[in-house]
N, C-alpha and C positions, 0 to 999 in steps of 0.2 A: 304532669311532667310535660316539658316541652319536647316536641319531636323536631329533630333536625331533618328538614326536607331537602333532598338533593334533586337537582334538575334531571328530568328524564332525557336520556340521550338515546337517540335512534341510530344505532350502528348498522350500516348497510354491510352486506357481505362484500368482500373484496372482489373486484373484477380482475381476474387473473388473465383475461384475454389481452390486456395491455402489456403484459410482461412477455418478453421474448426469451424463452429459456433455451432456444436453439443456439444462441450466441454463447451461452455459458457452457463451455466444454472443457476438456482436459488442458488445452493450451491456456485458457483463462486461469485455471487453478494454478498451473505451473508459473504463469506470469505473476500472480499474486504472491506465491511463495518466494519469488525472487526478491521481494522487498522485506522479507521477515528475517533479517540478520542471517544467522547460521543456516537457516532452512534454504538458503540459496543453493546449497549443494544438491538438493533434490531436483530442481529444474535444470541445473547444469548437467546432471547425469541423464535425465530422461527427456529433455527437450532439445537435444542436439540438432535435430533435423529441421526445427522450426526457426526461421529467421526472427519472427516476432518474439518468441521466448528467449532466443539468444540476445536480442537487444536488451530485454528487461533483465536478463541474468547479468549482463555487463554493467547495467545501471545499479543493480543490487549489490554486486561485488564492490563497486566504487563506494556505495553507501556503507557497506560493511567495513571497508578499509578506513573510511573517514571516522566511523564510529569507534573503531579500535584505536586509531591515532589520538582522537580527542578524548578517549576515556582516561587518559593520563592528565587531563587538564583540571582535575578536581582540587588542585592546590590554589587556583585563582578563584576569588570569591563568587563573582557573578557569571563567569564564563560557562560553567557546566550547565546552568539553567538555560542559557541562551542556546548552547549547542544541542542540548536535549530537545528543546523546542524546535530547532531547525531540523533535526533528524526526524522527529515525529511528523513535521510538515512534509518533509521529503517522502516519507513512507506513504502518507495519505495521497500526495500528488501522484506518486508512482502507481498506487493501487487504482486510483481514478483513471489514469492513463490506460492501464490494462483493461479495466471494465468498459472503457469507451473504445478500445481497439486502436489507440493512438501510439505512435512511437516517438514521443517527445522526450528530450533529455531532461533530467532533473535540474533544478536551479543550482547554479554555481558548480556543483560537482559533476554534472552530466556531461560536460564537454571533455572531461578526462577519461570517460568510459569508452571512448571510441577506440 
């Protein structure tokens, strides 16, 4: 019988000293929740004192409003796919902004959230 040989892979243990876990706190979690559609209610209630969280809550509410408005666009053939892709990209950009500690508005809809 022929044996299938797989290459040996030497996996090193992960170096956790490069990760900064002190940056990942409750404000980061609330900021991430701001971009997850209806879960924007949680940071809106519990993150009122943080200007960082409030910025991302306003961005998340604008994204939620756009999602609700464009959810009625399923009658046009290609438009829902493009809008869903745009919303997913905005969610990813928003979460990256939270994780890096930036207060950048989302593309196109971010200027309305002020």
